[in-house]
Residue, then its C-alpha position, 0 to 999 in steps of 0.5 A: m500500500m502506498f501512503a500519500l506522504s511528502k518525500t521530506t516526511m520520514i515514514t515508519a517501519d509499517q509504511a515501508l515498501p516490502g522489498r524482496d529477499t534477493p540481494m542486488e548482484v554486484s562485482p566482487l572488486h572495487v572498480v578503482l581500488g581493486t579490493p573486495i566491496q563485500g567483506p569479510w574484511p582483512d584484520g584491522m579494518k573498520v567500516l563506517y557509514v556516511g550519507m551525503g546526498c547523491f552517493w555517486g560523488s560522496e563515494r568518489i570522495f572517499w575512495q580517493l582518501d589514503g587509508v581507505y581500503s574499500t568503498a561501496v554504495g547502497y541503501m541504509g537507515g530504512w526498512t525495505r529489504n533489498p531496495s531498488y534505487e527507484e523504490t528508495c527514490t519514492a522515500m517510501t523505504g526509509h533509506f538514504e543514499a549511503v556510502q560504506v567506508v572501509y578504512d585502516p585506522a593506522k593509515v587514516s584517522l577518524d578526524a580525516l574521514f570526518a573532515a571529508f564528510w563535513e566539508n564536502h557537503d551541506p549538513t544544514t539542509p534537512n533531506r536536501q542537497g542542492g536540487d535533490i530534495g527527499t529523505q534519501y538525500r539526508s546527511a547521516i553518519l552511521a558509526t559501527d562501534q562507540e569510538q566512531l559514534d563518540a568522535a562523530l558526535a564531537s565532530k558535529a559540536r566542533y563543526q557546528a561551532r565553525l558554522d555558528g561563527e560563519g552565520y550558518g544554521p544548525i546541523s541536521t545530520q542523523i548520527e547514530l550506531a548503524s545497528t539502530a538506524g531502521d532495520g540496521r542493514f546496508y543494502y548494496a546498490e545496483e552494480y551500475h552505481q558502484g563506483y559510478l563517476h569512474k565508469n561515467p566521468g562526466g556523470y552528475c555530481n553536486h559534491g565540493f568544498c561547502q561553507v567552511s573548513f572542519a580544521 
């Protein structure tokens, strides 16, 4: 059953589309990094999930960082099982366009990851990045352990102070443990979305330095 809700209104679990049991088929290796895009991950690797609007440009930001082992795009924070892109774009799955960032904490710090996150999108526009409007474009950080969560919240406070000093509004970013966001699962997006801007160098991207620096 479809509900007549605004695309900027967050749905509830009982309103979500049912989805399907079959996951999306994706290539096993990252098109740029040559590393696996699905776990299990090598010892020492950690995983962080972020949402910065359209996941095409977001993913490219992170695969370019030294110390990032792998990235993938998908859907997270909602309830529809194995949603399609078209379903997610209706805002009836509850998901946002997410980037899975697998990184080596011995080579890249959380500060560096959060700097890339905060500086390259506008976290003060709820459920929107530029002309992309809907809950699927919301800003989000989903942590996989308490250390990440604490660091994410501290980074938010730090960046909010920077924004306040420049006259910008409040941060709307969803920050919580991945396990508590929707059904707690990351669903891989369709193969054509993986590494999209490498496959399509002239493709749409609205990411870049935004507002003020994190440092």
